[in-house]
Phi, psi and omega in degrees: 000132182291144179294142179292140183215137180228140173244140181241130181272111183257135182294340182269312187252352187090223186277131176248131185254131173247126188214030179219139183306320181295319180295324175296318180298319179297309185293326181283346185292139180304326179296324178284318181297336176303332182297341175297335187255018176233122179295137177297323187246029176049243186263014181297340179293345176287343177254312179248099187302337180280350186278057181251013179290158189250171175300329178293317175308309184296318181300314180293324178294316179296323176299316180299316179294327176296319177302315180296317183295317180296318178299318181296313181296322178297318180297335179268009174095004178285130181278119176225114181287166179297322180297317178295320179300309182294320180296320180291321178295321177295323180297319181286328175298325186259004189297334182247015188294343181272001179294139177264187179306136179054024169044238187295334181301323182248012178302134181069006178261320180278314177241085184304132176081001180247115183281150183298331179290328175296317179293321178302316180295316180297322179292319177300318181294322178294316179295325180298322177296316180296327184263020175054044174084006184294343181257014184299313179292324176304315180294321178297319179293316182298322183268004176062037173253352178288139185304324181276090187301328184297335178293319175294320181296330176292328180277318185214106179190184180293336183231048182273168181288340174301307180295320180300320180287315186293327176294314180296313185287317182293325177290325178297311186281337177270337185082013181268104188288343179299339181274356182293126178238159176274069185300323181294320178293316180300314181298321178296334182269355181290146177208165176244129180223127183053038176079001182244152179285129179222175179241134178296151184309321183289356178265006185304315185290329176293324178291319177302315179297321179299313182294318180292318179299322180295315179297316181296321179295325179296312181287322187276334185237294188295324179248025173305138189300327180286327174295316178301318180295318181295317181291324177296322179294316179298317179298320180290329174298314180297318179299317180295317180300315181293322179294318180293319180298317179297328180276001177087012179291139184264181175061035176259342183288154182243350183083002181253190184291344181292329191304310184299313186287336178279325191243340187234348184292130184257007178096352179259115182266133172230182186297320179295318180290328177297317177298320179295319178300324182285003170267349185276137174205183183301327184297320179302315183286324177296318178294319180299316180298322177296318178296314184292339179293344179257005185289151183287341175289120188294322180297311182297313182294324179294311180299315183295317179297320179296321179292316180302320185265009181055040172260076192277169175306141166281130189231142174237139175240144176205166185286334183252155176299149178284140182285157185301323181298316180298320180294314182297323179297317178294321179297315180296321178298317180294318179300316181292310185293315185272346181063043184256163175291134180308330181289345179262005186293338180299337179280342185254336178226126184219146174241158179186188179230151173239130184241140180227111176246124183282321187207124181258105181292333182278344185270273174240169182237150168254107183265134178258128179260118180274162183299330180276005176093354177284155182235133177227142172289145183304327182288346182264000183279139184281082181220121187303318183293319179295322184284348179287089178050042181302321185247009180275121177293142177249127182243137172237143178261142178229156170226134179226150180218145183286127181292141181267129185257359190275000000 
């Protein structure tokens, strides 16, 4: 009997091939299919209307790049068994399966203190039980306990296929060409040395382009001031809902999966609650915001209506913190214009920071392998462009206030 094979037409790479029973089981699972209902870029579509691609798009794209990377490494003599290949491909398909509604925008807001990677692992473990242990090696690779470290580095590292896909895909769907990287060239330059993933010396300029593109995408897209303003508004809606619930205010429930996690979750995750979490997606929160826009609490209904109608916070960014006088003036203006209680002004005027780090030397490394066998971290290479604040985090301070329509 011929092996089952499926091709998926992807707008970025063309045809993506799925050709193994375990990968079919992963993709067909409801926990994986939920990714169709979560935007890859949260609220960025309010700035870039084309940015409506999903976590599922990204997962399949990263899987495709993983297929290319494994083939390339094998051609260079790296031993990767079929079992290791399938396990690594399953790991990249599932690497983001723990993301909740609106991904990073609401991270630690719905489930305080629980990181999406922790949830991804718990979901993999639950799926592994259902699949009679077929994902055991996948989990070992994902958690970096498998002996071949380079397999984990392909899934999660400074130069993983996850990053290569999201930069390529996000630039495609936003139309921001600064994010375009030579992913095909980078993959061709990958090699394994002493069990670790490295880049051949001739790939240095492609890596440089990758790092610069990543920084530019953060400022131009992920930390675009209007995206920051939209996410701050969404976070404040959630904050208000939780405050009202704690005060005993009624009519906040929506009848959906959001209710338990907003009002009853005590921070302890178990298998039943994990299943419940996997019912949550962007649609639940979008519906909830529509419901809350009709709520009798004026602060909640105002914030929700503004998000629905894209009447977002007016936001300013600058290199230095805003002085107290400027903040107090905006607060007083909001109190007067909106006629709100001074204790509620935090929902109408907010300050915060946006951070952009191009390369974390303390986190993971991008190692360059020279022809003579020496290895250097990319940050140690004598290249002026790379040395221009390659590892220096850049912080911007923002202040935002809700525009008055009256």
